[in-house]
Backbone as a ProteinNet text record, in pm:
[ID]
protein_1_A
[PRIMARY]
MQNVETTDDRHKLIDELTGRPCSFCDDGSLMSGSYKGNRAVICEGCETPAAQLW
[TERTIARY]
529.2	520.4	462.1	361.1	270.4	368.5	393.6	418.8	285	334.4	255.6	276.1	212.7	229.1	219.1	286.8	289.6	250.5	174.3	155.9	283.8	404.1	510.1	514.8	470	511.8	399.4	265	177	200.9	234.1	254.9	377.3	449.7	540.4	495.7	403.5	292.8	236.2	204.9	148.5	225.7	372.8	497.5	538.4	538.1	614.6	509.5	394.1	294.7	271.9	291	244.2	337.5	281	360.7	394.8	341.2	360.6	262.9	257.5	114.4	8.1	-113.5	-208.5	-226.2	-244.5	-284.4	-414.5	-537.7	-662.9	-677.8	-636	-609.1	-478.4	-490.9	-374.6	-272.5	-380.7	-336.1	-245.2	-328.1	-329.2	-192.3	-157	-36.7	-117.3	-53.6	-108.5	-37.3	-164.7	-144.2	-220.3	-159.1	-171.6	-327.3	-398.5	-542.7	-631	-746.4	-839.1	-965	-1016.4	-1100.1	-1221.1	-1330.8	-1439.2	-1430.1	-1325.5	-1305.4	-1175.8	-1083.3	-979.9	-856.4	-746.9	-610	-579.5	-566.8	-526.5	-430.9	-436.7	-386.2	-441.8	-486.5	-581.9	-521.6	-581.1	-518.4	-586.2	-533.3	-560.6	-599	-642.2	-722.2	-835.4	-823.9	-975.9	-1017.1	-958.9	-998.1	-1012.8	-943	-955.7	-881.2	-918	-810.7	-734.6	-599.2	-461.7	-435.7	-488.1	-502.3	-552.1	-574.9	-659.1	-634.3	-589.7	-580	-674.1	-660.7	-810.3	-780.2
550.3	579.3	446.3	478.3	382.5	316.9	247.6	165.9	171.8	230.9	281.4	245.7	178.4	101.7	198	160.5	297.4	228.4	305.2	240	146.9	196.2	109.9	-21.3	-24.1	-152.8	-229.2	-166.9	-234.5	-295.1	-199.8	-277.7	-382.2	-363.7	-466.2	-622.3	-601.2	-724.5	-761.4	-712.9	-771.4	-826.8	-728	-795.2	-960.8	-942.6	-1061.8	-1188.9	-1186.9	-1267.6	-1318.3	-1224.4	-1258.7	-1350	-1447.6	-1576.7	-1712.3	-1686.8	-1823.5	-1900.4	-2007.6	-2145.7	-2088.8	-2087.9	-2086	-2195.7	-2183.5	-2251.3	-2298.9	-2259	-2300.2	-2381.4	-2418.4	-2500.8	-2559.6	-2662.4	-2709.6	-2688.6	-2579.9	-2566.1	-2429.3	-2339.6	-2157.3	-2150.9	-2007.2	-1934.3	-1782.7	-1697	-1569.7	-1460.3	-1408.1	-1282.4	-1125.6	-1018.5	-915	-893.4	-838.2	-767.3	-678.4	-736.2	-623.4	-739.9	-753.4	-820.4	-735.5	-740.5	-651.3	-501.1	-431.2	-322.1	-286.7	-401.9	-341.4	-397.8	-356.7	-403.8	-557.8	-649.7	-767.3	-855.5	-946.6	-1062.4	-1224.4	-1273.1	-1336.4	-1461.6	-1559.6	-1693.9	-1698.3	-1725.6	-1695.1	-1838.6	-1929.9	-2057.4	-2041.7	-2041.8	-2048.4	-1900.2	-1809.2	-1663.6	-1673.3	-1716.3	-1714.8	-1551.1	-1504.8	-1400.1	-1430.1	-1425.9	-1457.6	-1345.9	-1213.2	-1080.7	-999.3	-870.6	-761.4	-648.5	-551.5	-396.9	-316.2	-231.9	-185.8	-18.8
1264	1094.1	1053.4	962.9	892.7	797.1	726	620.8	514.8	412.8	291.7	203.5	95.8	-36.4	-99.4	-197.2	-326.5	-452.6	-534.7	-660.6	-721.6	-748	-772.7	-699.5	-561.1	-525.8	-555.8	-579.7	-656.4	-736.9	-863.1	-960.5	-991.5	-902.8	-866.1	-858.3	-775.3	-747.6	-872.6	-926.3	-1097.8	-1171.4	-1189.5	-1289.5	-1212.6	-1077.7	-1012.7	-1021.9	-1010.8	-1033.7	-1197.3	-1283.3	-1451	-1520	-1559.3	-1599.5	-1503.2	-1423.9	-1293.6	-1331.2	-1264	-1326.2	-1206.5	-1278.2	-1203.6	-1088.6	-966	-842.2	-866.1	-941	-960.6	-1055.5	-1184.5	-1289	-1342.9	-1396.2	-1427.5	-1591.1	-1655.8	-1759.6	-1784.1	-1698.9	-1742.4	-1649.6	-1694.5	-1626.6	-1630.2	-1515.8	-1466.7	-1582.8	-1603.1	-1699.8	-1654.8	-1694.2	-1628.2	-1704.8	-1625.2	-1719.4	-1604.3	-1604.4	-1530.6	-1475.3	-1342	-1304.3	-1248.4	-1289.5	-1207	-1190.3	-1325.6	-1317.8	-1250	-1184.8	-1080	-1180	-1165.8	-1232.2	-1130.7	-1231.3	-1171	-1242.5	-1170.4	-1257.2	-1254.3	-1383.5	-1390.5	-1494.8	-1458.4	-1527.7	-1676.4	-1772	-1910.5	-1970.4	-1866	-1924.7	-1816.3	-1692.5	-1613.1	-1589.6	-1605.8	-1595.7	-1476	-1311.7	-1201.6	-1170.7	-1096.8	-1038.1	-961.8	-949.2	-853.2	-773.5	-773	-711.6	-826.3	-688.8	-791.1	-698.4	-782.7	-673.5	-714.1	-555.6	-571.1	-559.9
[MASK]
++++++++++++++++++++++++++++++++++++++++++++++++++++++

């Protein structure tokens, strides 16, 4: 049996990362948004994506 990731699991990842400090800059925190048309968690300061969903 394969381990299939559901849409709910993917949305939980976004929720888990939202609000955490950015690992790419000192000042920003992560927020839900989009990156190159994909749902993502991006830094509000440096706009670097921490994760994106395809």
